[in-house]
C-alpha positions in Angstrom: 65.4 289.3 -11.2 62.1 288.8 -11.3 60.3 292.4 -9.9 56.2 292.4 -9.6 54.4 295.3 -8.9 51.4 294.0 -7.1 48.2 296.1 -7.2 44.9 294.9 -6.2 43.8 295.5 -10.0 46.7 293.2 -11.7 50.0 292.0 -11.0 53.1 293.7 -13.5 55.9 292.4 -14.2 58.8 295.4 -14.4 61.2 295.0 -17.1 65.0 294.5 -15.1 67.2 293.7 -18.2 70.0 295.9 -18.4 69.0 297.5 -15.2 71.1 296.0 -12.3 73.0 299.1 -11.6 69.8 301.2 -11.4 68.2 301.7 -7.8 65.2 300.6 -7.0 64.2 304.0 -6.7 65.2 304.5 -10.3 63.5 301.5 -11.4 60.3 302.9 -9.9 60.8 306.0 -11.6 61.7 305.3 -15.3 58.0 302.9 -14.8 56.3 305.9 -13.4 56.0 304.2 -10.0 56.0 306.7 -6.8 59.2 305.5 -4.9 57.4 306.9 -2.0 54.2 305.1 -1.8 55.3 301.6 -1.8 56.5 298.8 0.2 58.8 296.2 -0.9 59.5 292.6 -0.5 62.2 290.3 -0.8 62.2 286.6 -1.6 65.0 285.5 0.2 67.1 282.8 -1.6 68.4 280.4 1.0 64.8 280.3 2.8 62.4 280.7 0.1 60.4 283.4 2.5 59.4 286.8 2.0 60.5 289.5 4.2 59.7 293.6 4.1 63.0 295.4 3.4 64.3 298.7 3.1 65.7 298.6 -0.6 64.7 302.1 -2.2 68.5 303.2 -2.6 70.2 299.8 -3.3 71.3 298.9 -6.7 69.2 295.9 -8.1 72.4 293.5 -8.6 72.7 294.4 -4.6 69.6 292.9 -3.8 70.3 290.1 -6.6 72.3 288.8 -3.7 69.8 287.8 -0.9 66.8 287.8 -3.0 65.2 285.8 -5.7 62.5 288.3 -6.5 61.1 291.4 -5.4 57.2 292.3 -4.7 56.4 295.8 -4.8 53.1 296.9 -3.0 51.8 300.4 -3.2 50.6 301.7 -0.1 47.3 303.1 0.3 45.8 306.9 1.5 49.0 308.7 -0.2 48.7 312.2 -1.6 50.8 311.4 -4.8 50.1 315.2 -5.9 52.5 316.4 -2.8 55.3 313.8 -3.2 55.8 313.1 -6.9 58.9 314.6 -9.1 60.9 316.2 -6.0 64.5 315.4 -5.4 65.5 313.6 -2.2 68.1 313.2 -0.1 68.8 310.1 2.1 69.7 309.1 5.9 70.8 305.6 5.7 71.1 303.4 8.6 72.9 300.1 8.8 70.2 298.3 11.2 67.0 299.5 9.0 64.1 297.7 9.4 61.8 300.3 7.5 62.1 303.5 5.6 60.1 306.6 4.8 59.9 309.5 2.7 58.8 312.6 4.3 57.6 315.7 2.2 57.7 319.3 2.8 54.7 321.5 1.0 55.7 323.9 -1.4 56.7 323.6 -4.7 60.0 323.8 -4.6 60.1 321.3 -1.5 62.2 318.2 -1.3 62.4 315.0 -0.2 64.2 313.3 2.7 64.3 309.8 2.5 65.0 308.2 5.8 65.9 304.6 6.7 64.6 304.3 10.5 65.6 301.4 12.9 63.4 300.0 15.4 64.3 302.1 17.9 63.8 305.3 15.3 60.1 304.1 14.5 58.8 303.6 18.0 60.4 307.2 19.0 58.8 308.2 15.9 55.3 306.8 17.1 55.7 307.6 21.0 56.4 311.7 20.2 53.7 311.8 17.7 51.4 310.2 20.1 53.2 312.7 22.8 52.0 315.6 20.6 48.3 314.4 20.0 47.6 314.1 23.9 49.0 317.8 24.0 47.0 319.0 21.5 43.6 317.4 23.3 42.7 319.8 26.2 39.9 317.3 27.9 42.9 314.6 28.5 43.9 316.2 31.6 40.3 316.4 33.0 38.8 312.8 32.0 40.3 309.3 31.0 40.8 308.1 27.1 38.5 305.3 26.0 40.7 303.2 23.2 38.5 301.1 20.3 41.0 298.1 19.5 41.0 295.2 16.8 43.7 293.7 18.0 45.6 294.2 14.9 48.9 295.8 14.5 47.9 299.9 14.5 46.1 298.7 17.5 48.8 297.0 19.5 51.3 300.3 18.4 48.8 302.7 19.9 48.4 300.7 23.1 52.1 300.4 23.7 52.4 304.1 22.7 50.1 305.0 25.2 51.7 303.2 27.7 55.1 304.7 27.2 53.3 308.4 26.7 54.7 310.8 29.5 51.3 312.1 29.4 49.2 309.2 30.3 52.3 308.2 33.1 51.4 311.6 34.6 47.2 310.0 34.6 48.3 307.1 36.3 
């Protein structure tokens, strides 16, 4: 299977011969790519379309059944120092749509790698929007003005504000 690390500077083909029993996380680690700072896209064999996939803990041979190639894209704004070189534990989900590595601070801290369902993603976002709203004292006295671009982040923010228990009290 072809595996491409696609960066803003260049595309790099990662060696995959003799790697079928390795997980994607292990292949990335061998190539010195922080596993917790990438998104993985699989090119489907049957439909020839790409989709983002939670795949870090899957072996290359498991992915070869469904995908003809993998594209690895680095995420932005990552604190590589706080994430690199830590051991990780994983929480699996059969309905995963995303995966994320949560890192605690400290020299002996561990990463917790979690595969998230769509409901898990929304719950995580909603709780953090509520936490933010709790942290701003002016919110209880004045409306919030939100600037949006119409993209995914903006739509997620608007949905989160609509779902927030804090904004429901204001209506």
